[in-house]
C-alpha positions as CSV (number, residue, x, y, z in Angstrom):
1,M,1.1,1.3,21.4
2,R,3.5,-1.2,19.9
3,T,3.1,-1.7,16.2
4,I,3.4,-5.2,14.9
5,P,3.3,-5.8,11.1
6,I,0.3,-8.0,10.1
7,P,1.0,-9.8,6.8
8,V,-1.8,-9.4,4.2
9,D,-2.6,-12.5,2.0
10,V,-3.4,-11.0,-1.4
11,A,-3.7,-14.3,-3.2
12,K,-7.5,-14.3,-3.4
13,L,-7.9,-10.5,-4.0
14,H,-8.3,-8.7,-7.3
15,I,-6.3,-5.4,-7.0
16,T,-6.3,-2.5,-9.4
17,C,-4.4,0.8,-9.2
18,A,-7.1,3.5,-8.7
19,K,-4.8,6.5,-8.4
20,A,-1.2,7.0,-9.3
21,A,1.6,7.1,-6.7
22,R,2.4,10.5,-5.2
23,P,4.9,11.5,-2.5
24,R,3.3,11.1,1.0
25,L,3.2,14.3,3.0
26,V,4.0,14.8,6.6
27,N,2.4,18.2,6.7
28,K,0.0,19.4,4.0
29,E,0.5,23.1,5.0
30,T,4.3,23.0,4.6
31,G,4.4,20.4,1.8
32,E,7.0,18.4,3.9
33,I,7.5,15.0,2.3
34,K,7.6,11.9,4.5
35,R,10.8,9.8,4.3
36,D,11.6,6.3,5.6
37,R,14.4,5.7,8.1
38,D,17.0,5.6,5.2
39,G,15.9,9.0,3.9
40,N,14.0,7.7,0.9
41,T,10.8,9.4,-0.2
42,M,7.7,7.4,0.7
43,Y,5.0,7.2,-1.9
44,E,1.3,6.6,-1.4
45,I,-0.7,4.7,-4.0
46,T,-4.5,4.2,-3.9
47,L,-5.7,0.7,-4.7
48,L,-9.2,-0.7,-5.5
49,I,-9.3,-4.1,-3.7
50,E,-12.0,-6.6,-4.5
51,D,-12.5,-9.9,-2.7
52,A,-14.1,-13.2,-3.9
53,H,-17.6,-12.0,-2.9
54,G,-17.4,-8.8,-5.0
55,R,-16.9,-6.5,-2.0
56,M,-14.7,-3.6,-2.9
57,E,-12.7,-1.1,-0.9
58,L,-10.3,1.8,-1.7
59,V,-7.0,1.4,0.3
60,K,-4.0,3.6,0.4
61,V,-0.7,1.8,0.5
62,T,2.7,3.3,1.2
63,T,5.9,2.1,-0.6
64,T,9.4,3.1,-1.4
65,P,10.6,3.6,-4.2
66,E,8.0,5.1,-6.5
67,P,6.1,2.2,-8.1
68,P,6.0,2.0,-11.9
69,V,2.2,1.6,-12.1
70,S,-0.7,3.7,-13.6
71,P,-4.4,3.9,-12.8
72,G,-6.2,0.9,-14.3
73,D,-3.2,-1.4,-14.0
74,E,-4.0,-4.8,-12.3
75,I,-1.2,-5.4,-9.8
76,I,-0.1,-7.6,-6.9
77,P,1.5,-6.0,-3.9
78,V,4.6,-7.8,-2.7
79,G,5.2,-8.1,1.0
80,M,2.1,-6.1,2.0
81,V,1.6,-5.7,5.7
82,G,-0.9,-3.8,7.8
83,Y,-0.2,-1.8,11.0
84,V,-2.9,-0.9,13.5
85,W,-2.6,2.7,14.7
86,E,-4.3,4.8,17.4
87,Q,-4.1,8.5,17.9
88,N,-6.3,10.9,19.9
89,G,-9.0,8.3,20.4
90,R,-9.1,7.3,16.7
91,W,-7.7,4.2,15.2
92,G,-7.2,2.5,11.9
93,I,-5.0,0.3,9.8
94,S,-2.2,1.6,7.6
95,Y,-0.7,-0.5,4.8
96,R,2.8,-0.8,3.4
97,A,4.1,-2.9,0.5
98,Q,7.7,-3.6,-0.5
99,S,6.9,-3.4,-4.3
100,F,4.2,-4.1,-6.9
101,I,4.2,-6.5,-9.8
102,P,1.8,-6.8,-12.8
103,A,-1.1,-9.2,-12.0
104,N,-0.3,-11.2,-15.1
105,A,3.3,-11.8,-13.9
106,T,4.3,-14.8,-11.7
107,A,4.9,-13.8,-8.1
108,P,8.3,-15.0,-6.7
109,A,8.1,-18.1,-4.4
110,G,7.0,-17.2,-0.9
111,V,5.4,-13.9,-1.8
112,N,1.9,-13.3,-0.5
């Protein structure tokens, strides 16, 4: 399956860090840490995302480097994209972001 990044428009979402970033594991048994193609450690952060209708969902987002956010921080993911995946008859969407900024900060032009 070809993976095409799908941009996520976060402009109308309220996003809160639910769980601090931690290194993403390739194998839980061996503790092997997942790395990107440049060899950097990939981190997984759990976000609570709420839409304009009050619906909420917990979403795990991968990023590099480790984001300077803590549980309870209201944040805006920069360059967030989703990737549809399929494996052994199961499928889902994984998310990745370039970085995170505080929600009270002004996002750079062209950032969604």
